[in-house]
N, C-alpha and C positions, 0 to 999 in steps of 0.2 A: 732729436731723439726719434728714432723710427718706431719705437713701440709705445709712443704716447697715445693715450686713449682720446678719441675724438667725440665719442658719444657716451654720455654718462647715464642716460636712461635707456636701458636695453629691454628689460622686462618690466614694463610700467606697473602692472598689478602687483607683482612681487615686491618691487622696490618701494612703492608707495605704502604698501602694507607694513613693511619694516619701519619706514619713517613714521607712520601713524602710531605704531606700537611704542617706539622710542619716545615720541612726543607725549603719549599718554603716560608713560613712566615719569617723565619730567613733571607733568601736572600733578600726578598722584604724590610724588615726593614733595613738591612745593606745598600742596595742601596738607599733607601729613606733617610737615614742618610747622605750618601755621597752627594746626591742631595741637601739636606738642607744646608750642609756645603758650597757647591759652591754658592748656592743662598744667604746665609748670607754674604759671602765674596763680592759678587757682590753688594749687598745692601749697605754694608759699603762703598764700593768704590764709588757708585753712590751718597750716601748721603754726601760724602766728609768729614766724621767725622774722624778726625785724619788720615790724609793721610798715615802716617807711619804705623799705626796699620792695616789699610785696605790693605796696600801693603804687610805686613807680613802675614796676613791671606790669601790673594790672592796667594802669592807665595807657601804657604803650600797646597793650594787646586787647584793649577793650573793643567793644563793638562800634566804637566811633569811627573805625576804619583807618587808624593811623598805620597799622601794619599791612593793610591791603595793598597799598601802593608798592612797597618792596616785594611782596609776594607776587603780585601781578607782573612786576618788572622781571622777577626771577623766572616766572613761567614764560613770559614773552622771549627773554634771552635764551632760555633753555630750548624752547621750540625752534628759534632761529638756528641755534647750534645743532640741534638734531636734524633739521631739514638740510642745512648746509653740509654737515659732515656725513649724515646718513645717506645722502644722495651719492657721495663719492664712495663710501665704504660698501654700501649695498651693491655698487657696481662691481666691486671686487669679488662678490659672490655671484651676481647675475651674469657677469661677463663669462666666467668659466663654464657656467651651466649652459649658457647660450652656445658657447663654442663646443661643448660636449654634445649637445643636441645636434649641431651641424655635422660634426665628424661622425657621430653614430649613424646619421642618415646616409652619409657617404659610404660607410662600411656596410650598412644595410643594402645599399645599392650595388655592393660588390667591389668597392674600391678598397683594396688592402694595401695600397701604397701610401695611405694617409699617416701622418704623424701629428699628434695633438701637441700643441704648444700653448702654455699659459704664461702670461706676463709675470715677472719676478715678484711684484707686489700683490698679485692676486692670490686668492685662496685656492685650495684643492690641488696642491701639487702632487699629493699622493694619488689622487684620482688620475692625474695626467700620466704618472708613471705606470699605474695599473692598466690604464687604457692602452698605452703604447706597448706594454708587455703583452697584452691580449692580442694586439694586432701582430706583434712579432711572432707569437705562438701560432696564430693562424697562418702567417706566412711560412713558418717552419713546416706546418702540417701540409700546406700546399706544395712545398718543395718535396716533401715525402711522397705526395701524390704524383708529382711530376716524375720523380725517380721511378715510381712504380709503373707509370705510363711508359717510361723509356724502355722498360723491360718487355713491353707488349710488342707483338708483330706490327710492322709499319702501318698497315691499313687501319688497324684498331687504334694505334697511336694517334693518327690524324683525327679520327672521329672523337676520341676522348678529349684531345687537346682543343679541338674546335668547340666542343660543348663547354669546356671550362673557360675558354677565352671569352665566350659570350656572357658568362656569369661573373667573372672576376677581373679586376685590374690588380695584378700581383706585383709587389715591390721586390725587385731583385736585391741581392745583398749589397751591391754598390750604390743603390739609390738612397738619397737623403732628402727627397722632394716631398712636400706636403700636398 
């Protein structure tokens, strides 16, 4: 596969921030589940519905810690899941943003021959299409400028063409190069 990603951490700060937020969500959900289990046991005890069932649930959720091991296990597995998959998924966001920054720099440097390409599984394909449309529009405008220059007298044509050539790398209609 030629489009296989080789580097999964592109924007370290952004990607680790996403992973941290997802891990915090896992911890909050696990602790919330524990709190709900304790609340449920207390509610059953208070309602006095089936004292034997309430006592069994209460003993499982008591402060003796019998439920802490599954909760901690859930938190640990959730964090491993988030770190493993968050690393790959955040790259689907960070990769296109990194690519956009790179191609915007090239356009800023005057290279209008660039075409932005994003991998099929990455996010922001609408951004890719919009960016490429913008570059096509700029190329069309440059073609209009070239046409206007063509109507100038020869000496003026050379001056204007030379000034534009110093500022832009312009993609001709037949080019498909990035």
